[in-house]
C-alpha positions in Angstrom: -0.7 166.0 19.0 -1.7 165.8 22.6 -0.2 168.6 24.9 1.5 167.9 28.2 -0.2 169.1 31.3 1.0 172.3 33.0 3.2 171.8 35.8 5.8 173.1 37.9 6.5 176.9 38.5 4.1 177.6 35.2 1.1 175.8 37.0 2.1 177.6 40.4 2.1 181.2 38.6 -1.0 180.3 36.7 -3.1 179.1 39.6 -2.0 182.4 41.2 -3.3 184.4 38.4 -6.7 182.8 38.1 -8.2 183.6 41.5 -10.8 186.4 40.9 -9.5 188.7 43.5 -6.0 188.4 42.8 -6.8 189.0 39.0 -8.9 192.2 39.9 -5.7 193.6 42.1 -3.5 193.0 39.2 -5.7 195.2 37.0 -6.0 197.8 39.4 -2.2 197.8 40.0 -1.7 197.9 35.9 -3.7 201.3 36.0 -1.6 202.7 39.0 0.6 201.8 42.1 -1.8 201.7 45.5 -1.3 201.0 49.0 -3.6 198.3 50.5 -6.5 200.9 52.0 -6.6 201.9 48.4 -7.4 198.5 47.1 -9.4 197.7 50.0 -11.7 200.7 49.1 -11.6 199.8 45.1 -12.7 196.5 45.8 -14.8 196.7 48.5 -13.0 194.0 50.2 -11.6 193.8 54.1 -8.2 194.7 54.2 -7.1 191.4 55.9 -8.2 189.8 52.7 -6.5 192.1 50.3 -3.3 191.7 52.4 -3.7 187.9 52.1 -3.9 188.1 48.4 -1.2 190.5 48.0 1.3 188.3 50.1 0.7 185.4 47.7 1.0 187.9 44.7 4.3 189.4 46.1 5.8 185.9 47.0 5.2 184.9 43.5 6.8 187.9 42.1 3.7 189.2 40.5 3.9 192.2 42.7 6.4 194.4 44.5 5.9 197.0 47.3 8.1 199.9 48.8 7.4 202.4 51.6 6.5 205.7 50.6 5.8 208.6 52.9 2.2 209.6 52.4 1.3 213.1 51.1 -2.5 212.4 51.5 -4.1 214.6 53.9 -5.4 212.0 56.5 -1.9 209.9 56.4 0.2 212.9 55.6 3.8 211.9 56.8 3.1 208.3 57.6 4.7 205.3 55.6 2.6 203.5 53.4 3.3 200.2 51.5 2.7 201.0 48.0 2.1 197.9 45.6 3.4 197.9 42.2 2.8 195.0 39.3 5.7 193.6 37.5 6.1 192.3 34.1 5.8 188.6 35.3 2.1 188.5 34.2 2.8 189.2 31.1 5.5 186.5 31.0 3.1 183.9 32.4 0.2 184.8 30.2 2.6 184.2 27.0 3.8 181.0 28.4 0.4 179.9 29.0 -0.5 180.7 25.2 2.7 179.0 24.0 1.9 175.8 26.1 -1.7 175.6 25.9 
């Protein structure tokens, strides 16, 4: 029996997750919530590239963000946008397994 090709929202979501940098970001955020500077350092990438990928992930619902007041010495008292992974990645992976 021939499977139908992926289409629609599942195709868009899987395309977002298949990018290597986005996948690495998702792995890091699965370990702990992080702000963009922390992600940038961990990935060894420029902030603007990380921001680009975070925007794509947030637009599709894979990550959420909220502002928190930093307790770190260098940024104490500053509002930092902290990113957290959602359950959507797990849902998309399950749908892909089912449909493939």
